[in-house]
N, C-alpha and C positions, 0 to 999 in steps of 0.2 A: 841619235846618230852622232858619232864622234866627228870632230872636224878633221880635215886633212892636215898632215904635218906641214909646218912652216918650211918654206924654201930658205935655205941658209945661203947667204951671200956675205962673205967677209967685207966689212965696211958698210953694210946695209943698215938703214935706219928702221927700227921697229917700234911700233906703238903697242905696248902690252897693257892689258887691263885685267882685273879680276874683281868680281863682286861677291858679296856674301850670299848664301843661299836664301832665296825668298826675300831678298832685301834686308836680311839680318845684318847687324853691325859686325864689322871685322875688327874694329878697334873699340874697346870699351873704356879704356883709360889712357891717360897721357903716356903711361909706361908701355902700353901696347904699341903706340906710334914709335917710341924709342926702340923697342925690341925689333920692329919691322925694319927700321933704318939700320940698326946694327946688323941684322941678318942680310940686308942688301949690301952693306959694306963688306961683310965676310964673303958673300957670294962673288962680289966684284974682285976681291983679292984672289980667289980660287979660279975664277973664269973671267978674265979681264974683259971689260966693255966700257964704253964711254957713256955716261949718263948725262943727258942734256936737260931733261926736265922730269919732274915727278909731281903728282898731286895725290895726297892722301885724304880721302873723305871717310866719314864714319863707316860707310858700308861698301866702299870700293877704293881701288887705287888705279892710277895710270902711270906708266913709265914711257919715256921716249929715250931709246938707247941705240947706240951704234955697236954692233957686234964685231968681234975680231975673229979669232979662229974657232971658238967654241959656239956651236949652234944654241939658240935659246931653249931648245928642247932637251939639252944635255942634262942628265941626272947625276 
């Protein structure tokens, strides 16, 4: 069953996380971590947000961010 869409509130703080399927690793090498951070930076330029904290673990990540005008579900 899919989750309900997030409520968008400009200036709202969001705790986002994602895990690998069945506990599988998301990042296999140091280059994978770098690629993720580069993609995060690119996304931030396109859809501005304030990033307050992040944690990158081998099989998941956490982000604490403050959204502006673009909802977190924007594609």
